[in-house]
Steps between C-alpha positions, in 0.01 A plus 500: 500500500521218754331553834689276742463135582159544664345519151653170387270199487639145518430463126694819426792372705516176304489688169779733611700194602459355150622826347790489743604188308460646152283716275173324413161552344185441705411174326840356588451608861170312517650185346803505730290553812280206403802281424642587842167430671464853632128431530594358841570856607290739291183502289636436154276624218579687181278788611677538834847486343427749222326737742798483736747558216307814398495626860874440545566697183286791619689496830836522322616162625524346155546646153441389141822407321369353175221316321471224243238318296535135396270401213133551584562532872422829677788741546690431819659779700821421687559658840802561720523589866600856582742587778200599712331167432810302589550700820136455605519126434798458730351728765177296498691174541698646791185620675297183458788270586498645852128560543307222677156647433425351156616143429392527135725797434784330683475204262540735205792679665659162561446403137694808388750525786785384273498855359655626826860445615552197722627697802203734485257208482657341807470826692136546400413142593664552839263792556208284394602230745498746788147611412377143462654400833342800673161412356540133598596596856202737521261224395648259754480760773138586415409131502666438837347815650151407388532147639632635830195725528248225445446484124426155369760371249230422241442875455870563439566242233558765231761675716672167557496426126649837410788451745568158342495649149744769608728230644492322164564824310802578717637148456464530121661844506803368689544229235464753218761728655744213528439413135556858383810537718671186369802584280396241242155657456503700177322830559364763264460483124784711365758221488265217404521418128171458318411131494351319201178462699481873570569590136239252381252641749558852374475394136174317562357801682576727206332271247 
């Protein structure tokens, strides 16, 4: 039985997102993640993927739906996401899209944010912006207060940098919101037909 989103690792989230697309065997998951350069976000090894698949199955987040053997290759078990797995995936994305504590997890949430409705994403990003702005203002205030009380600017360079990074993050977020809000921006995957590139990618991953 699943145990809530706190038990989900970034690797588990990306595997659940793959199974949100379609049923797959673990080897296909590895190949697809490599093709999509997921190694930018997670440690991508066969051992890690297979261990995570086994853990997700024990937790009731995925389930075996078939197996096949092609020639002399080892038997491959195909998995599907359960309702609990799908629900935990979406809950994790919602939580990390707002949280400003872990930039790495936010990148993964952003990678999979298309699984949420557009209006919900806009609302969650609005919450994130408020938190980022509050943090930026706190850094600026701390910097100004320290200077006013005699601290030398050289000792506050990290505080100054963090405020600048938060400014940049907010500016990017405003651009992203405008992009998502635009009526000509296609959102979600339900109404997008499978492209030749996507089908070829899937076929290659199964080979």
